[in-house]
C-alpha positions in Angstrom: 25.3 -79.4 113.2 21.6 -79.3 113.2 18.8 -76.8 112.1 16.3 -76.1 114.8 12.8 -74.7 114.2 10.6 -73.2 116.8 7.0 -73.3 116.0 4.1 -71.7 117.8 0.2 -72.1 116.7 1.3 -73.8 113.9 3.7 -71.0 112.4 7.5 -71.0 112.5 8.7 -68.2 114.7 12.4 -68.8 114.7 15.1 -70.9 112.8 18.7 -71.6 114.4 21.5 -73.4 112.9 23.3 -75.2 115.8 26.8 -76.4 115.6 28.2 -79.0 118.1 27.9 -77.9 121.6 25.4 -77.2 124.7 22.6 -74.9 124.3 20.2 -73.7 127.1 16.2 -73.0 126.6 14.2 -71.0 128.7 12.5 -67.8 129.7 15.7 -66.2 131.0 17.5 -63.7 128.9 20.6 -65.4 129.9 19.4 -68.5 127.8 20.9 -69.2 124.6 17.5 -69.4 122.9 14.9 -67.2 124.9 11.3 -68.7 124.9 9.3 -65.6 126.4 6.0 -67.3 127.7 4.9 -68.0 131.5 4.5 -71.6 130.7 8.1 -72.0 130.2 10.7 -72.0 133.2 13.6 -69.6 133.5 15.8 -72.5 132.4 13.8 -75.2 130.7 16.0 -77.5 128.8 19.6 -78.0 127.7 20.2 -79.2 124.3 23.5 -81.0 123.4 24.3 -81.1 119.7 26.9 -83.8 118.7 27.9 -86.1 115.8 25.7 -89.0 117.4 22.6 -86.6 117.4 20.7 -84.4 119.8 20.5 -85.1 123.7 18.1 -83.4 125.6 18.0 -82.7 129.6 15.2 -81.3 131.5 16.5 -78.4 133.8 13.0 -77.5 135.4 10.8 -80.5 135.7 13.4 -82.9 137.5 13.0 -85.5 134.7 16.8 -85.5 133.9 17.8 -86.7 130.4 14.7 -87.0 127.9 14.6 -88.9 124.7 15.5 -87.2 121.5 12.3 -87.9 119.9 10.9 -85.0 117.7 8.7 -82.9 117.5 9.2 -81.9 121.2 6.4 -79.8 122.8 7.3 -77.1 125.3 4.6 -75.1 126.6 2.9 -73.3 123.8 6.1 -74.0 121.5 7.1 -76.9 119.4 10.7 -77.8 118.7 11.8 -79.8 115.7 15.4 -80.2 114.2 16.9 -81.7 111.3 20.6 -82.4 110.3 22.2 -79.3 108.6 24.6 -79.2 105.7 27.2 -77.0 104.5 27.0 -75.8 101.0 30.4 -76.7 99.1 32.6 -73.6 98.3 30.1 -71.1 99.3 31.4 -70.7 103.0 27.8 -70.2 104.3 25.0 -72.3 105.8 22.1 -73.5 103.5 18.8 -75.2 104.7 19.2 -78.9 105.3 17.6 -81.5 103.3 14.9 -82.5 102.9 13.2 -79.1 102.9 9.5 -78.6 103.1 7.7 -77.2 100.0 7.8 -73.5 99.4 5.2 -71.5 100.9 2.0 -70.2 98.8 2.8 -67.4 96.6 6.5 -68.7 95.6 5.4 -71.2 93.3 8.0 -71.7 90.6 11.0 -71.1 93.0 13.7 -73.7 92.7 13.5 -77.0 94.3 15.7 -77.9 97.5 14.5 -75.1 99.7 16.8 -72.3 98.4 14.2 -69.5 97.2 16.6 -66.6 97.2 20.2 -65.2 97.8 21.8 -62.5 99.6 25.1 -61.1 98.2 27.5 -59.1 100.6 28.5 -55.7 99.0 30.9 -54.3 101.6 33.2 -55.3 104.4 35.7 -58.4 104.5 33.0 -60.7 103.3 32.4 -58.8 100.0 31.3 -61.1 97.2 30.0 -63.9 99.6 26.5 -65.2 99.0 24.1 -66.6 101.4 21.1 -68.9 100.3 17.5 -68.3 101.9 15.1 -71.0 102.4 11.5 -70.7 103.4 10.8 -69.8 107.0 13.1 -67.5 109.2 16.7 -66.9 108.7 18.8 -64.9 111.5 21.4 -62.3 110.6 24.3 -61.6 113.0 27.5 -62.6 114.3 26.4 -65.4 116.4 27.4 -68.9 115.2 23.6 -70.0 115.1 22.9 -67.3 112.6 22.1 -68.6 109.0 23.4 -65.3 107.6 26.7 -64.9 109.6 28.4 -61.6 109.3 31.7 -61.5 111.1 32.0 -57.5 111.4 32.0 -55.8 115.0 29.3 -53.5 114.0 27.0 -56.3 113.6 25.1 -57.5 116.6 25.1 -61.2 117.7 21.5 -61.4 116.7 21.0 -58.4 114.6 17.9 -59.0 112.4 15.7 -61.8 110.8 14.7 -62.3 107.2 11.3 -64.0 106.7 10.3 -65.9 103.6 6.4 -66.6 103.6 3.6 -66.5 101.3 3.6 -62.8 100.6 7.3 -62.8 99.6 10.3 -61.3 101.8 10.4 -59.2 105.0 13.0 -58.0 107.4 12.9 -57.2 111.0 15.4 -55.6 113.4 16.1 -57.6 116.7 16.8 -54.7 118.8 20.3 -54.4 117.4 22.8 -51.7 118.6 23.6 -50.2 115.3 20.1 -50.6 113.7 19.0 -51.7 110.2 18.5 -49.8 107.2 16.6 -50.4 104.2 18.0 -48.6 101.2 19.5 -46.2 103.5 16.3 -45.6 105.6 16.2 -46.8 109.3 13.4 -49.5 109.8 12.4 -51.8 112.4 10.2 -54.0 110.2 9.4 -53.9 106.4 8.8 -55.8 103.2 11.9 -56.5 101.1 12.1 -56.9 97.3 14.8 -58.3 95.2 17.3 -55.7 94.2 17.1 -53.8 97.4 19.9 -53.5 99.7 20.1 -53.9 103.4 22.7 -52.3 106.0 23.4 -54.1 109.2 26.1 -51.7 110.8 28.9 -51.1 108.2 28.0 -54.3 106.5 25.7 -53.9 103.3 24.1 -56.8 101.4 21.8 -57.0 98.4 18.9 -59.4 97.9 19.4 -61.1 94.6 16.3 -62.4 92.4 14.8 -65.5 93.0 16.8 -68.4 91.5 15.3 -69.6 88.1 15.5 -73.2 88.6 17.5 -76.3 89.6 20.1 -75.9 86.9 21.3 -72.6 88.2 25.0 -72.6 87.5 25.7 -71.2 91.2 23.8 -74.0 92.6 24.5 -77.0 90.5 27.3 -77.2 87.8 29.3 -79.8 86.0 33.0 -80.3 87.1 34.1 -78.3 84.0 31.9 -75.4 84.5 32.8 -75.2 88.1 36.2 -74.4 87.1 35.2 -71.9 84.3 33.6 -68.6 85.4 30.5 -67.1 83.8 30.7 -65.6 80.3 30.9 -61.7 80.5 27.7 -59.7 79.7 27.2 -58.6 76.2 27.9 -55.0 75.4 25.2 -52.6 75.3 22.8 -52.6 72.4 23.8 -56.4 71.6 21.7 -59.4 72.8 22.9 -61.3 75.8 24.8 -64.4 75.1 22.3 -66.6 76.8 23.3 -70.2 77.2 26.9 -69.6 76.5 28.0 -72.6 78.5 25.7 -74.9 76.8 27.1 -73.7 73.4 30.7 -74.2 74.5 29.8 -77.6 75.5 28.3 -78.3 72.0 31.3 -76.9 70.4 33.6 -79.3 72.4 31.3 -82.2 71.4 31.4 -81.3 68.0 35.3 -81.0 67.9 35.4 -84.5 69.6 33.1 -85.8 66.7 35.5 -84.5 64.2 38.4 -85.9 65.8 36.9 -89.4 66.0 35.8 -89.2 62.5 39.6 -88.5 61.5 40.6 -91.2 63.7 38.3 -93.7 61.8 39.6 -92.6 58.3 43.1 -93.0 59.6 42.3 -96.7 60.7 40.9 -97.5 57.3 43.3 -95.8 55.0 46.6 -96.2 57.2 46.2 -99.1 59.3 47.6 -101.6 56.9 51.1 -100.4 56.7 52.5 -103.1 58.8 51.8 -101.7 62.3 53.2 -98.1 61.5 50.7 -95.4 62.1 49.4 -93.7 59.1 49.8 -89.8 58.8 46.3 -89.2 59.6 46.3 -91.0 62.8 49.4 -88.8 63.7 47.4 -85.5 62.6 44.5 -86.5 64.8 46.6 -87.1 67.8 48.4 -83.8 67.1 45.2 -82.1 66.9 43.8 -83.6 70.0 46.8 -82.7 71.9 46.7 -79.0 70.6 43.2 -78.6 71.7 43.8 -80.1 75.1 46.7 -77.5 75.4 44.5 -74.6 74.0 41.8 -75.7 76.6 44.1 -75.9 79.6 45.8 -72.4 78.6 42.2 -71.0 78.2 41.3 -72.5 81.9 44.5 -70.9 83.2 43.8 -67.5 81.9 40.1 -67.6 83.0 40.7 -68.7 86.5 43.7 -66.1 87.1 41.9 -63.5 85.9 38.8 -64.3 88.2 41.3 -65.0 90.9 42.8 -61.4 90.6 39.4 -59.9 90.6 38.4 -61.8 93.7 41.5 -60.7 95.5 40.7 -57.1 94.5 37.3 -57.3 95.7 38.4 -58.9 99.1 36.8 -62.1 98.4 39.7 -64.3 99.5 38.0 -67.5 99.7 36.6 -67.5 96.0 40.1 -66.3 95.0 41.9 -69.1 96.7 39.5 -71.6 94.7 40.1 -70.0 91.4 44.0 -70.0 92.0 44.0 -73.6 93.0 42.1 -74.3 89.7 45.1 -72.5 88.0 47.9 -74.5 89.9 45.9 -77.8 89.1 46.0 -77.1 85.4 49.6 -75.6 85.5 51.4 -76.8 88.7 54.5 -74.5 87.9 52.7 -71.3 87.5 54.5 -69.2 90.0 52.1 -66.1 89.8 49.3 -68.4 90.9 51.2 -69.6 93.7 52.2 -66.1 95.0 48.7 -65.0 94.7 47.3 -68.1 96.3 49.7 -67.5 99.3 48.5 -63.9 99.5 44.9 -65.2 99.5 45.7 -67.7 102.4 47.4 -65.2 104.5 44.4 -62.9 104.1 42.0 -65.7 105.0 44.3 -66.7 107.9 44.3 -63.1 109.3 40.5 -62.8 108.9 40.0 -66.0 110.8 42.5 -64.7 113.4 40.5 -61.4 113.8 37.4 -63.3 114.2 38.6 -65.5 116.7 40.0 -62.4 118.7 36.5 -60.8 118.4 35.0 -64.0 119.6 37.3 -64.1 122.6 36.8 -60.5 123.4 33.0 -61.3 123.3 33.4 -64.2 125.5 35.5 -62.3 127.8 32.9 -59.5 127.9 30.0 -61.9 128.6 31.9 -63.5 131.3 32.7 -60.2 133.0 29.0 -59.3 132.7 27.8 -62.4 134.2 30.4 -62.2 137.3 29.2 -58.6 137.9 25.4 -59.8 137.6 26.2 -62.7 140.3 28.0 -60.0 142.6 25.4 -57.7 142.4 22.4 -60.3 143.2 24.7 -61.4 146.2 24.8 -57.7 147.3 21.0 -57.3 146.9 20.5 -60.3 149.3 22.8 -58.6 151.7 20.8 -55.5 151.3 23.8 -53.6 150.2 22.1 -51.5 147.9 25.0 -48.8 147.4 27.2 -52.0 146.0 24.4 -53.1 143.9 24.4 -50.0 142.0 28.0 -49.7 141.8 28.2 -53.3 140.2 25.2 -52.8 138.0 26.8 -49.6 136.7 30.2 -51.6 135.9 27.8 -54.1 133.9 26.5 -51.4 132.1 30.0 -50.0 131.1 30.5 -53.5 129.7 27.3 -53.6 127.8 25.5 -50.2 127.5 22.3 -52.4 126.3 22.4 -54.5 129.4 18.5 -54.3 130.4 19.0 -56.5 133.5 21.5 -54.2 134.9 19.4 -51.2 134.4 16.6 -53.1 136.2 19.0 -53.9 139.1 19.9 -50.1 139.5 16.2 -49.1 139.5 15.6 -52.0 142.2 18.6 -51.0 144.3 17.5 -47.4 144.2 13.9 -47.9 145.2 15.0 -50.4 147.9 17.6 -47.9 149.3 14.8 -45.0 149.3 12.4 -47.5 151.2 15.0 -48.4 153.7 15.9 -44.9 154.5 12.1 -44.0 155.0 11.9 -47.0 157.2 14.9 -45.8 159.3 13.2 -42.2 159.7 9.9 -43.6 160.5 11.5 -45.8 163.5 13.6 -42.7 164.8 10.5 -40.7 164.5 8.5 -43.8 166.7 11.4 -43.8 169.2 11.4 -40.2 169.7 7.6 -40.3 170.2 8.0 -43.1 172.7 10.8 -41.3 174.6 8.7 -38.2 174.9 5.7 -40.2 176.2 8.0 -41.9 178.8 9.3 -38.6 179.8 5.6 -37.4 180.4 4.6 -40.6 182.3 7.7 -40.2 184.7 6.7 -36.5 185.4 3.2 -37.7 186.3 4.3 -40.6 188.3 6.9 -38.4 190.3 3.9 -35.9 190.9 1.8 -38.7 192.2 4.4 -40.2 194.4 4.7 -36.7 196.0 1.1 -36.6 196.8 1.2 -40.2 198.2 -1.0 -41.7 195.3 1.1 -44.7 195.5 -1.0 -47.0 193.4 -1.2 -44.3 190.6 2.1 -43.3 190.7 3.2 -47.1 190.3 1.3 -47.4 187.2 2.7 -44.5 185.6 6.3 -45.3 186.2 6.0 -49.1 185.2 4.2 -47.7 181.8 7.4 -45.4 181.3 9.7 -48.2 181.7 7.7 -50.5 179.5 7.8 -47.9 176.6 12.0 -48.4 176.8 12.2 -52.1 175.9 15.9 -51.6 174.5 16.8 -49.4 177.6 18.0 -46.3 175.7 15.9 -43.6 177.2 17.8 -41.1 179.4 14.6 -41.0 181.5 14.6 -44.6 182.1 17.2 -44.7 184.8 15.4 -41.8 186.7 11.9 -43.8 186.5 13.6 -46.8 188.0 15.1 -44.8 190.8 11.5 -43.1 191.5 10.0 -46.8 191.3 12.6 -48.0 194.0 11.4 -44.7 196.1 7.8 -46.0 195.6 8.5 -49.4 196.8 9.9 -48.4 200.1 6.8 -45.9 200.6 4.3 -48.5 199.3 5.8 -51.2 201.9 5.7 -48.9 204.7 2.1 -47.8 203.8 1.1 -51.6 203.5 2.5 -52.3 207.0 0.2 -49.4 208.3 -2.8 -50.5 206.5 -2.4 -54.4 207.7 -1.9 -53.2 211.3 -5.1 -51.0 210.8 -7.0 -53.9 209.3 -6.0 -56.1 212.5 -7.2 -53.3 214.6 -10.6 -53.0 213.2 -11.1 -56.7 212.9 -10.5 -57.0 216.6 -13.0 -54.3 217.1 -15.6 -56.2 215.3 -15.7 -53.7 212.1 -15.4 -56.3 209.6 -16.1 -53.9 206.6 -13.4 -51.6 207.7 -10.9 -54.4 208.2 -11.5 -56.0 204.9 -11.0 -52.5 203.2 -7.8 -51.9 205.0 -6.3 -55.4 204.2 -7.4 -54.9 200.5 -5.4 -51.6 200.3 -2.4 -52.9 201.7 -2.5 -55.8 199.2 -2.9 -53.4 196.4 0.3 -51.6 197.5 2.1 -54.9 198.2 0.4 -57.9 196.7 2.7 -60.5 198.7 2.2 -58.7 202.1 2.2 -61.6 204.4 0.1 -60.1 207.3 -2.3 -58.5 205.0 -2.9 -61.7 203.2 -3.4 -63.6 206.4 -5.7 -61.0 208.1 -7.7 -60.5 204.8 -8.4 -64.5 204.9 -9.3 -64.5 208.5 -11.7 -61.6 208.1 -13.2 -63.0 205.1 -14.1 -66.1 206.9 -15.7 -64.3 209.8 -17.5 -62.0 207.4 -18.9 -64.8 205.4 -20.3 -66.5 208.7 -22.0 -63.2 209.8 -23.4 -62.5 206.2 -24.9 -65.9 206.5 -26.3 -65.2 210.0 -27.7 -61.7 208.6 -29.2 -63.4 205.6 -31.0 -65.9 207.7 -32.4 -63.2 210.0 -33.4 -61.2 206.8 -35.3 -64.2 205.5 -37.1 -64.7 208.8 -38.1 -61.0 208.9 -39.3 -61.2 205.3 -41.5 -64.3 206.2 -43.1 -62.2 208.9 -43.9 -59.5 206.6 -41.3 -57.0 207.7 -39.6 -56.3 204.5 -37.9 -53.3 205.5 -35.7 -54.6 208.3 -35.2 -57.8 206.0 -34.0 -55.6 203.3 -31.5 -53.7 205.6 -30.1 -57.0 206.8 -29.6 -58.2 203.4 -27.8 -55.1 202.4 -25.5 -55.6 205.4 -24.8 -59.2 204.4 -24.1 -58.5 200.8 -21.1 -56.0 201.9 -19.7 -59.0 204.0 -19.7 -61.3 200.9 -17.4 -61.7 197.7 -18.7 -61.2 194.4 -17.6 -64.7 193.1 -19.6 -66.3 196.3 -23.0 -68.2 195.9 -24.5 -66.2 199.0 -23.6 -62.9 197.0 -25.5 -64.0 194.0 -28.6 -65.2 196.2 -28.8 -62.1 198.0 -28.5 -59.9 194.7 -31.5 -61.9 193.4 -33.5 -60.8 196.7 -32.6 -57.2 196.6 -35.0 -56.2 193.7 -37.7 -57.0 196.3 -36.6 -54.1 198.2 -37.3 -51.5 195.5 
């Protein structure tokens, strides 16, 4: 496994211990490591940790697999990692070597990166000790947490403990059950050695900083690893400092005495023709007796410590002590029986932990599945279904912020959709009322024979109903059919009148009749042909009148000239050249 450090602006902001597996990094709340910054994509990287090292895959930039070169910049963040080790016999993670020097203000702390230790005071892990190094250490149930507490009341990422130049501090990470310092709920606070913290139902204590590299809990000789610490001195008596060192000195002294006796035996008894002397036999018996006493002492001490650890629920420690007993005395039945109890308790605890992890995995899978279904329903604009699915996700995880956001979004979208529906219904109602009014006006004009105006009203009424849903639409179509019949008849009459006026030489009246007929029936053949003929003749007559007017104007007879210009103007079309020419001369007639 590796220890991953995330820094920003030159300051470490997060520390993770990652076991072999695959981890996603990005801005999305679904990421294993959330980097909340707009410069980071929703899903930016995938880190795969294995025995061969770290493989990095770019999920956002399309660059595929990247090199494992460190440190790795990622937006405003910098990622760095080192190989992590497991502290033998402590059943917890410690900072990997090499460790950076301790921060300012912590001088005198032990080398190797371990600055202080946390001891569990309650729960199944009572007695277990976790080591703290410089930087940030996560507390929770997640595998990447440096202080991993396998208790259901502890959140996956419950809190973080920081070691900096000012000492120690603790910060709650939005956990479900909260964080207590000396029984008082806190979000962030400074922490002093000897104070207790509660995460859910688990209580831990910050032990004083380690005194040096020879601390017996961190480094010990093989003999001291099997012997427990000396009991504290009674009240009123000085503490037995350095008991382990004195014990070793006594053993060395006894060994020196034994060697001296052996030398004497060789000097005074070695000449008895190969038979061992009495002194040599005494030395051997003394050595055997001392070895047996030492073995019995180790058996008693380790058995006592094993029983105490069993009573305290520290089954891993108890198993280690009992194994020491069996190593010294393979036939010790009580130690074997107690070791079996400790192993059964450890197996049961591991089974419970695995069961909780499976439940957590199933819960997370169920929540993710509900999220996907809710998003699909949101795309279909099925907002009632979105609210239902998001509500089920909240039942799975009451702290699911995304589910609450989806519910609010769906509710707002549903309300907006309902407003749009009501507005559309109101628009349709207004258009139908307007179509009713136009139909009524068109019908009245049809009765008065105002065919052109009636046609305009009826056509506007039909245009308002593009989907053909109004009740008045059918009535307007029927009225328009009647109007078509009447307008065709009227157009025939006007075309005949135009031909009569044309024949009588009244061109202006003929043109007017033809134009009215074409207004009623734009494609009326007789009116179109008659209008074309009348326009040709009117154009010729207009040219003649304009020439006569020009002659009269040259003779100084402006009044008669102006009268002829006006007659000619009535016979021309507005887009003709003669019409424009006469319009330019008419100002002279004012």
